C-alpha positions as a Markdown table, in Angstrom:
| # | Residue | x | y | z |
|---|---|---|---|---|
| 1 | Unk | -12.7 | -40.1 | -60.2 |
| 2 | Unk | -12.3 | -41.1 | -63.8 |
| 3 | Unk | -10.3 | -39.7 | -66.7 |
| 4 | Unk | -9.9 | -40.7 | -70.4 |
| 5 | Unk | -7.2 | -40.1 | -73.0 |
| 6 | Unk | -7.8 | -38.7 | -75.5 |
| 7 | Unk | -10.0 | -36.0 | -73.8 |
| 8 | Unk | -13.6 | -35.9 | -74.8 |
| 9 | Unk | -13.9 | -39.7 | -75.1 |
| 10 | Unk | -13.9 | -39.6 | -78.8 |
| 11 | Unk | -11.3 | -42.1 | -80.3 |
| 12 | Unk | -10.6 | -42.7 | -84.0 |
| 13 | Unk | -11.0 | -46.3 | -85.3 |
| 14 | Unk | -7.7 | -48.1 | -84.8 |
| 15 | Unk | -6.2 | -45.6 | -82.2 |
| 16 | Unk | -5.4 | -46.2 | -78.5 |
| 17 | Unk | -7.9 | -45.5 | -75.7 |
| 18 | Unk | -6.6 | -45.0 | -72.1 |
| 19 | Unk | -9.0 | -44.9 | -69.1 |
| 20 | Unk | -7.7 | -44.0 | -65.7 |
| 21 | Unk | -9.5 | -44.4 | -62.4 |
| 22 | Unk | -8.3 | -43.0 | -59.0 |
| 23 | Unk | -9.3 | -44.8 | -55.8 |
| 24 | Unk | -8.7 | -43.1 | -52.5 |
| 25 | Unk | -8.0 | -46.4 | -50.6 |
| 26 | Unk | -8.8 | -50.1 | -50.7 |
| 27 | Unk | -7.5 | -53.5 | -49.6 |
| 28 | Unk | -7.4 | -56.9 | -51.1 |
| 29 | Unk | -7.7 | -57.8 | -54.8 |
| 30 | Unk | -9.6 | -55.1 | -56.5 |
| 31 | Unk | -11.6 | -55.4 | -59.8 |
| 32 | Unk | -11.9 | -52.6 | -62.1 |
| 33 | Unk | -13.5 | -51.4 | -65.4 |
| 34 | Unk | -16.9 | -52.5 | -66.8 |
| 35 | Unk | -18.4 | -51.7 | -70.1 |
| 36 | Unk | -22.0 | -51.4 | -70.6 |
| 37 | Unk | -23.2 | -52.6 | -67.2 |
| 38 | Unk | -22.0 | -54.8 | -64.6 |
| 39 | Unk | -20.4 | -57.6 | -66.7 |
| 40 | Unk | -17.1 | -59.3 | -66.4 |
| 41 | Unk | -14.3 | -56.8 | -65.2 |
| 42 | Unk | -12.2 | -55.6 | -68.1 |
| 43 | Unk | -9.1 | -55.1 | -66.0 |
| 44 | Unk | -7.6 | -55.5 | -62.6 |
| 45 | Unk | -5.8 | -52.1 | -62.2 |
| 46 | Unk | -6.7 | -48.5 | -62.2 |
| 47 | Unk | -5.5 | -48.0 | -65.8 |
| 48 | Unk | -7.2 | -49.6 | -68.8 |
| 49 | Unk | -5.5 | -49.4 | -72.2 |
| 50 | Unk | -7.2 | -50.6 | -75.3 |
| 51 | Unk | -4.9 | -50.8 | -78.4 |
| 52 | Unk | -6.4 | -50.5 | -81.8 |
| 53 | Unk | -10.1 | -49.7 | -80.9 |
| 54 | Unk | -12.8 | -51.0 | -83.1 |
| 55 | Unk | -16.6 | -50.3 | -83.4 |
| 56 | Unk | -17.4 | -52.9 | -80.6 |
| 57 | Unk | -15.4 | -50.7 | -78.2 |
| 58 | Unk | -17.9 | -47.9 | -78.3 |
| 59 | Unk | -20.2 | -47.6 | -75.3 |
| 60 | Unk | -20.4 | -46.6 | -71.7 |
| 61 | Unk | -17.4 | -47.4 | -69.4 |
| 62 | Unk | -17.5 | -47.3 | -65.8 |
| 63 | Unk | -14.9 | -47.6 | -63.1 |
| 64 | Unk | -16.5 | -50.0 | -60.6 |
| 65 | Unk | -14.0 | -51.0 | -57.9 |
| 66 | Unk | -14.8 | -53.8 | -55.6 |
| 67 | Unk | -12.8 | -55.7 | -53.0 |
| 68 | Unk | -15.5 | -58.3 | -52.4 |
| 69 | Unk | -17.2 | -56.3 | -49.6 |
| 70 | Unk | -17.4 | -52.6 | -50.6 |
| 71 | Unk | -18.2 | -51.4 | -54.1 |
| 72 | Unk | -17.4 | -47.8 | -55.4 |
| 73 | Unk | -18.5 | -46.7 | -58.9 |
| 74 | Unk | -17.7 | -43.8 | -61.1 |
| 75 | Unk | -20.2 | -42.0 | -63.3 |
| 76 | Unk | -20.5 | -43.9 | -66.6 |
| 77 | Unk | -18.4 | -42.4 | -69.5 |
| 78 | Unk | -19.6 | -42.6 | -73.0 |
| 79 | Unk | -16.8 | -43.5 | -75.4 |
| 80 | Unk | -17.4 | -42.9 | -79.1 |
| 81 | Unk | -15.3 | -44.5 | -81.8 |
| 82 | Unk | -15.1 | -42.3 | -84.9 |
């Protein structure tokens, strides 16, 4: 599951964006958080906090958790910077 603060996935320019992902279970090193596809992971934990968001932080975010063997993905979330 995926949640975002502030609710509604709309963030004012310069504010903080917090994304939180819940994983039922997993072992080994887990990689989390991708923006706009399957690029380099943005974080290594279930909580992603972006301080002072800018225009380049707009886009789709997805919690994609992998332990190397198994991958689980959330529905993409569109974040808009106002």
